[in-house]
KOLBA-780072 format. One record per atom (N, C-alpha, C): residue number from 0; residue in one letter; chain; atom name; x, y, z. Coordinates in steps of 0.2 Angstrom, whole numbers, plus 2048, in hexadecimal, padded with zeros to 3 digits. Layout:
// KOLBA-780072
+-----+---+---+----+-----+-----+-----+
|   k | r | c |  a |   X |   Y |   Z |
+-----+---+---+----+-----+-----+-----+
| NUM | a | A | CA |   X |   Y |   Z |
...
+-----+---+---+----+-----+-----+-----+
***
This chain:
// KOLBA-780072
+-----+---+---+----+-----+-----+-----+
|   k | r | c |  a |   X |   Y |   Z |
+-----+---+---+----+-----+-----+-----+
|   0 | m | A |  N | 455 | AF4 | 852 |
|   0 | m | A | CA | 45A | AF2 | 857 |
|   0 | m | A |  C | 45E | AF8 | 859 |
|   1 | p | A |  N | 45D | AFA | 860 |
|   1 | p | A | CA | 461 | B00 | 862 |
|   1 | p | A |  C | 468 | AFF | 863 |
|   2 | l | A |  N | 46C | B04 | 861 |
|   2 | l | A | CA | 473 | B03 | 862 |
|   2 | l | A |  C | 475 | B08 | 868 |
|   3 | e | A |  N | 479 | B05 | 86C |
|   3 | e | A | CA | 47C | B0A | 872 |
|   3 | e | A |  C | 483 | B0B | 870 |
|   4 | i | A |  N | 485 | B11 | 870 |
|   4 | i | A | CA | 48C | B13 | 86E |
|   4 | i | A |  C | 490 | B16 | 874 |
|   5 | q | A |  N | 496 | B14 | 875 |
|   5 | q | A | CA | 49A | B17 | 87A |
|   5 | q | A |  C | 4A1 | B18 | 878 |
|   6 | t | A |  N | 4A4 | B1D | 87A |
|   6 | t | A | CA | 4AB | B1F | 878 |
|   6 | t | A |  C | 4AF | B20 | 87E |
|   7 | i | A |  N | 4B3 | B1B | 87F |
|   7 | i | A | CA | 4B8 | B1B | 885 |
|   7 | i | A |  C | 4BF | B1B | 883 |
|   8 | d | A |  N | 4C3 | B20 | 884 |
|   8 | d | A | CA | 4CA | B21 | 883 |
|   8 | d | A |  C | 4CB | B20 | 87B |
|   9 | g | A |  N | 4C6 | B23 | 877 |
|   9 | g | A | CA | 4C7 | B23 | 870 |
|   9 | g | A |  C | 4C5 | B1C | 86C |
|  10 | c | A |  N | 4C2 | B18 | 870 |
|  10 | c | A | CA | 4C0 | B11 | 86D |
|  10 | c | A |  C | 4B8 | B11 | 86E |
|  11 | q | A |  N | 4B5 | B11 | 868 |
|  11 | q | A | CA | 4AE | B10 | 868 |
|  11 | q | A |  C | 4AC | B09 | 869 |
|  12 | t | A |  N | 4A6 | B08 | 86D |
|  12 | t | A | CA | 4A3 | B02 | 86E |
|  12 | t | A |  C | 49C | B03 | 86D |
|  13 | v | A |  N | 49A | AFE | 868 |
|  13 | v | A | CA | 493 | AFE | 866 |
|  13 | v | A |  C | 48F | AF8 | 869 |
|  14 | c | A |  N | 48A | AF9 | 86C |
|  14 | c | A | CA | 486 | AF3 | 86F |
|  14 | c | A |  C | 480 | AF2 | 86B |
|  15 | l | A |  N | 47F | AEC | 868 |
|  15 | l | A | CA | 479 | AEB | 864 |
|  15 | l | A |  C | 475 | AE7 | 869 |
|  16 | t | A |  N | 46E | AEA | 869 |
|  16 | t | A | CA | 46A | AE7 | 86E |
|  16 | t | A |  C | 463 | AE5 | 86B |
|  17 | g | A |  N | 460 | AE0 | 86D |
|  17 | g | A | CA | 459 | ADE | 86A |
|  17 | g | A |  C | 45A | AD9 | 864 |
|  18 | a | A |  N | 456 | ADA | 860 |
|  18 | a | A | CA | 455 | AD5 | 85A |
|  18 | a | A |  C | 45A | AD8 | 854 |
|  19 | l | A |  N | 45D | AD3 | 851 |
|  19 | l | A | CA | 461 | AD5 | 84B |
|  19 | l | A |  C | 45E | AD1 | 845 |
|  20 | t | A |  N | 458 | AD3 | 843 |
|  20 | t | A | CA | 454 | ACF | 83E |
|  20 | t | A |  C | 453 | AD3 | 838 |
|  21 | v | A |  N | 450 | AD0 | 833 |
|  21 | v | A | CA | 44E | AD4 | 82D |
|  21 | v | A |  C | 44B | ADB | 82E |
|  22 | w | A |  N | 447 | ADB | 833 |
|  22 | w | A | CA | 443 | AE1 | 835 |
|  22 | w | A |  C | 448 | AE7 | 837 |
|  23 | e | A |  N | 44D | AE5 | 83A |
|  23 | e | A | CA | 452 | AEA | 83C |
|  23 | e | A |  C | 458 | AEB | 838 |
|  24 | a | A |  N | 459 | AE6 | 834 |
|  24 | a | A | CA | 460 | AE6 | 830 |
|  24 | a | A |  C | 462 | AEC | 82D |
|  25 | a | A |  N | 45E | AEF | 829 |
|  25 | a | A | CA | 460 | AF5 | 825 |
|  25 | a | A |  C | 461 | AFB | 82A |
|  26 | d | A |  N | 45D | AFC | 82F |
|  26 | d | A | CA | 45F | B02 | 833 |
|  26 | d | A |  C | 465 | B00 | 837 |
|  27 | t | A |  N | 466 | AFA | 839 |
|  27 | t | A | CA | 46C | AF8 | 83D |
|  27 | t | A |  C | 472 | AFA | 839 |
|  28 | w | A |  N | 472 | AF7 | 833 |
|  28 | w | A | CA | 478 | AF8 | 82E |
|  28 | w | A |  C | 479 | AFF | 82D |
|  29 | c | A |  N | 474 | B03 | 82C |
|  29 | c | A | CA | 475 | B0A | 82B |
|  29 | c | A |  C | 478 | B0E | 831 |
|  30 | a | A |  N | 476 | B0C | 837 |
|  30 | a | A | CA | 479 | B0E | 83D |
|  30 | a | A |  C | 481 | B0C | 83E |
|  31 | l | A |  N | 482 | B06 | 83C |
|  31 | l | A | CA | 489 | B03 | 83D |
|  31 | l | A |  C | 48E | B06 | 838 |
|  32 | l | A |  N | 48C | B07 | 832 |
|  32 | l | A | CA | 490 | B08 | 82C |
|  32 | l | A |  C | 495 | B0E | 82E |
|  33 | p | A |  N | 492 | B14 | 830 |
|  33 | p | A | CA | 497 | B1A | 831 |
|  33 | p | A |  C | 49C | B18 | 837 |
|  34 | l | A |  N | 49A | B14 | 83C |
|  34 | l | A | CA | 49E | B12 | 841 |
|  34 | l | A |  C | 4A4 | B0D | 83E |
|  35 | l | A |  N | 4A2 | B09 | 839 |
|  35 | l | A | CA | 4A7 | B05 | 836 |
|  35 | l | A |  C | 4AC | B08 | 832 |
|  36 | n | A |  N | 4AA | B0E | 82F |
|  36 | n | A | CA | 4AE | B12 | 82B |
|  36 | n | A |  C | 4B2 | B18 | 82F |
|  37 | s | A |  N | 4B1 | B18 | 835 |
|  37 | s | A | CA | 4B4 | B1D | 839 |
|  37 | s | A |  C | 4BB | B1B | 83B |
|  38 | a | A |  N | 4BF | B20 | 83D |
|  38 | a | A | CA | 4C6 | B1E | 83F |
|  38 | a | A |  C | 4C5 | B1C | 847 |
|  39 | g | A |  N | 4CB | B18 | 849 |
|  39 | g | A | CA | 4CB | B16 | 850 |
|  39 | g | A |  C | 4C8 | B0F | 851 |
|  40 | p | A |  N | 4CA | B0D | 856 |
|  40 | p | A | CA | 4C8 | B06 | 858 |
|  40 | p | A |  C | 4C0 | B06 | 85A |
|  41 | l | A |  N | 4BD | B00 | 858 |
|  41 | l | A | CA | 4B6 | AFF | 859 |
|  41 | l | A |  C | 4B5 | AF8 | 85B |
|  42 | t | A |  N | 4B1 | AF8 | 861 |
|  42 | t | A | CA | 4AF | AF1 | 863 |
|  42 | t | A |  C | 4A7 | AF1 | 862 |
|  43 | v | A |  N | 4A5 | AEB | 85F |
|  43 | v | A | CA | 49E | AEA | 85F |
|  43 | v | A |  C | 49C | AE4 | 863 |
|  44 | d | A |  N | 498 | AE6 | 869 |
|  44 | d | A | CA | 496 | AE2 | 86E |
|  44 | d | A |  C | 48F | ADE | 86B |
|  45 | l | A |  N | 48F | AD8 | 86B |
|  45 | l | A | CA | 48A | AD4 | 868 |
|  45 | l | A |  C | 486 | AD0 | 86E |
|  46 | g | A |  N | 488 | AD2 | 874 |
|  46 | g | A | CA | 485 | ACE | 87A |
|  46 | g | A |  C | 47E | ACF | 87B |
|  47 | a | A |  N | 47B | AD4 | 879 |
|  47 | a | A | CA | 474 | AD5 | 87A |
|  47 | a | A |  C | 46F | AD4 | 874 |
|  48 | v | A |  N | 472 | AD1 | 86F |
|  48 | v | A | CA | 46D | ACF | 869 |
|  48 | v | A |  C | 469 | AC9 | 86C |
|  49 | e | A |  N | 462 | ACA | 86B |
|  49 | e | A | CA | 45D | AC5 | 86E |
|  49 | e | A |  C | 45B | AC1 | 868 |
|  50 | q | A |  N | 45B | AC3 | 862 |
|  50 | q | A | CA | 458 | ABF | 85D |
|  50 | q | A |  C | 45C | AC1 | 856 |
|  51 | c | A |  N | 45D | ABC | 852 |
|  51 | c | A | CA | 461 | ABD | 84C |
|  51 | c | A |  C | 45E | AB8 | 846 |
|  52 | d | A |  N | 45E | ABB | 840 |
|  52 | d | A | CA | 45C | AB7 | 83B |
|  52 | d | A |  C | 461 | AB8 | 835 |
|  53 | g | A |  N | 45F | AB6 | 82F |
|  53 | g | A | CA | 464 | AB6 | 82A |
|  53 | g | A |  C | 467 | ABD | 828 |
|  54 | a | A |  N | 462 | AC2 | 829 |
|  54 | a | A | CA | 464 | AC9 | 827 |
|  54 | a | A |  C | 469 | ACB | 82D |
|  55 | g | A |  N | 468 | AC9 | 833 |
|  55 | g | A | CA | 46C | ACB | 838 |
|  55 | g | A |  C | 473 | AC7 | 838 |
|  56 | l | A |  N | 473 | AC1 | 835 |
|  56 | l | A | CA | 479 | ABD | 834 |
|  56 | l | A |  C | 47D | AC1 | 82F |
|  57 | q | A |  N | 47A | AC4 | 82A |
|  57 | q | A | CA | 47E | AC7 | 825 |
|  57 | q | A |  C | 481 | ACD | 828 |
|  58 | i | A |  N | 47E | AD1 | 82C |
|  58 | i | A | CA | 481 | AD7 | 82F |
|  58 | i | A |  C | 487 | AD4 | 833 |
|  59 | v | A |  N | 486 | ACF | 837 |
|  59 | v | A | CA | 48C | ACC | 83B |
|  59 | v | A |  C | 492 | ACA | 836 |
|  60 | c | A |  N | 490 | AC7 | 831 |
|  60 | c | A | CA | 495 | AC5 | 82C |
|  60 | c | A |  C | 499 | ACB | 829 |
|  61 | q | A |  N | 495 | AD1 | 828 |
|  61 | q | A | CA | 499 | AD7 | 826 |
|  61 | q | A |  C | 49D | ADA | 82B |
|  62 | l | A |  N | 49B | AD9 | 831 |
|  62 | l | A | CA | 49F | ADB | 837 |
|  62 | l | A |  C | 4A5 | AD7 | 838 |
|  63 | l | A |  N | 4A5 | AD1 | 837 |
|  63 | l | A | CA | 4AB | ACC | 837 |
|  63 | l | A |  C | 4AF | ACE | 831 |
|  64 | k | A |  N | 4AD | ACF | 82B |
|  64 | k | A | CA | 4B1 | AD1 | 826 |
|  64 | k | A |  C | 4B5 | AD8 | 827 |
|  65 | a | A |  N | 4B1 | ADD | 82A |
|  65 | a | A | CA | 4B4 | AE3 | 82C |
|  65 | a | A |  C | 4B9 | AE2 | 831 |
|  66 | a | A |  N | 4B8 | ADE | 836 |
|  66 | a | A | CA | 4BD | ADC | 83B |
|  66 | a | A |  C | 4C4 | AD9 | 839 |
|  67 | d | A |  N | 4C3 | AD6 | 833 |
|  67 | d | A | CA | 4C9 | AD3 | 830 |
|  67 | d | A |  C | 4CD | AD8 | 82C |
|  68 | a | A |  N | 4CB | ADE | 82A |
|  68 | a | A | CA | 4CE | AE3 | 826 |
|  68 | a | A |  C | 4D4 | AE5 | 82A |
|  69 | p | A |  N | 4DA | AE5 | 827 |
|  69 | p | A | CA | 4E0 | AE7 | 82B |
|  69 | p | A |  C | 4E1 | AEE | 82D |
|  70 | e | A |  N | 4DD | AF2 | 829 |
|  70 | e | A | CA | 4DE | AFA | 82A |
|  70 | e | A |  C | 4D9 | AFC | 830 |
|  71 | r | A |  N | 4D5 | AF8 | 832 |
|  71 | r | A | CA | 4D0 | AF9 | 838 |
|  71 | r | A |  C | 4D1 | AF5 | 83E |
|  72 | s | A |  N | 4CF | AF8 | 844 |
|  72 | s | A | CA | 4D0 | AF5 | 84A |
|  72 | s | A |  C | 4C8 | AF4 | 84C |
|  73 | i | A |  N | 4C6 | AEE | 84A |
|  73 | i | A | CA | 4BF | AED | 84C |
|  73 | i | A |  C | 4BE | AE6 | 850 |
|  74 | a | A |  N | 4BB | AE6 | 855 |
|  74 | a | A | CA | 4BA | AE0 | 859 |
|  74 | a | A |  C | 4B3 | ADE | 85A |
|  75 | l | A |  N | 4B1 | AD8 | 85A |
|  75 | l | A | CA | 4AA | AD6 | 85B |
|  75 | l | A |  C | 4AB | AD2 | 862 |
|  76 | s | A |  N | 4A6 | AD4 | 866 |
|  76 | s | A | CA | 4A7 | AD1 | 86D |
|  76 | s | A |  C | 4A0 | ACD | 86F |
|  77 | a | A |  N | 4A1 | AC8 | 873 |
|  77 | a | A | CA | 49C | AC4 | 877 |
|  77 | a | A |  C | 495 | AC3 | 873 |
|  78 | p | A |  N | 495 | ABF | 86E |
|  78 | p | A | CA | 48F | ABE | 86B |
|  78 | p | A |  C | 48A | ABB | 870 |
|  79 | s | A |  N | 484 | ABD | 870 |
|  79 | s | A | CA | 47F | ABA | 874 |
|  79 | s | A |  C | 47D | AB2 | 872 |
|  80 | d | A |  N | 47A | AAF | 877 |
|  80 | d | A | CA | 479 | AA8 | 875 |
|  80 | d | A |  C | 474 | AA7 | 86F |
|  81 | p | A |  N | 46F | AAB | 86E |
|  81 | p | A | CA | 46B | AAA | 868 |
|  81 | p | A |  C | 46F | AAC | 861 |
|  82 | l | A |  N | 474 | AB1 | 862 |
|  82 | l | A | CA | 478 | AB2 | 85C |
|  82 | l | A |  C | 47D | AAD | 85B |
|  83 | r | A |  N | 480 | AAA | 860 |
|  83 | r | A | CA | 485 | AA5 | 860 |
|  83 | r | A |  C | 482 | A9F | 85D |
|  84 | a | A |  N | 47C | A9D | 85E |
|  84 | a | A | CA | 478 | A97 | 85C |
|  84 | a | A |  C | 477 | A98 | 854 |
|  85 | i | A |  N | 475 | A9E | 852 |
|  85 | i | A | CA | 474 | A9F | 84A |
|  85 | i | A |  C | 47B | A9F | 847 |
|  86 | l | A |  N | 480 | AA1 | 84A |
|  86 | l | A | CA | 487 | AA1 | 847 |
|  86 | l | A |  C | 489 | A9A | 846 |
|  87 | e | A |  N | 488 | A96 | 84B |
|  87 | e | A | CA | 48A | A8F | 84B |
|  87 | e | A |  C | 486 | A8B | 846 |
|  88 | r | A |  N | 480 | A8C | 845 |
|  88 | r | A | CA | 47B | A89 | 840 |
|  88 | r | A |  C | 47E | A8B | 839 |
|  89 | a | A |  N | 480 | A91 | 838 |
|  89 | a | A | CA | 483 | A93 | 832 |
|  89 | a | A |  C | 48A | A91 | 831 |
|  90 | g | A |  N | 48D | A8E | 836 |
|  90 | g | A | CA | 494 | A8B | 835 |
|  90 | g | A |  C | 499 | A91 | 835 |
|  91 | i | A |  N | 497 | A96 | 838 |
|  91 | i | A | CA | 49C | A9C | 839 |
|  91 | i | A |  C | 49F | A9B | 840 |
|  92 | t | A |  N | 4A6 | A9A | 83F |
|  92 | t | A | CA | 4AA | A9A | 846 |
|  92 | t | A |  C | 4AE | AA0 | 845 |
|  93 | a | A |  N | 4AE | AA4 | 84A |
|  93 | a | A | CA | 4B2 | AAB | 84A |
|  93 | a | A |  C | 4B5 | AAC | 851 |
|  94 | s | A |  N | 4B9 | AB0 | 851 |
|  94 | s | A | CA | 4BD | AB2 | 857 |
|  94 | s | A |  C | 4B9 | AB8 | 85A |
|  95 | f | A |  N | 4B7 | AB8 | 860 |
|  95 | f | A | CA | 4B4 | ABE | 863 |
|  95 | f | A |  C | 4B7 | ABF | 869 |
|  96 | t | A |  N | 4B8 | AC6 | 86B |
|  96 | t | A | CA | 4BB | AC8 | 871 |
|  96 | t | A |  C | 4B6 | AC7 | 877 |
|  97 | e | A |  N | 4B9 | AC6 | 87D |
|  97 | e | A | CA | 4B4 | AC5 | 882 |
|  97 | e | A |  C | 4B2 | ACC | 884 |
|  98 | k | A |  N | 4AC | ACC | 887 |
|  98 | k | A | CA | 4A9 | AD2 | 889 |
|  98 | k | A |  C | 4AC | AD4 | 890 |
|  99 | v | A |  N | 4AE | ADB | 890 |
|  99 | v | A | CA | 4B1 | ADD | 896 |
|  99 | v | A |  C | 4AD | AE2 | 89A |
+-----+---+---+----+-----+-----+-----+
***
């Protein structure tokens, strides 16, 4: 899963694109972890996720957990329809920011 990273006015935005499955999970997490541990606000745009399985769901859950941490400013935005469907099947209801 390619990551597209933009920094605008000190805020990093990471766009996850393509599949978020067991085949991409390790590489995706390794790419995301330094961004989650960096200072400054971070937005993870989930609007271009085309496919997601249980491994991808784990990554999204870790992102949701990181977003709840009071010491960080992390927002998850606009989950794609395929991702929203797996979140609903898993019973995960979360607050996502709208894509701008």
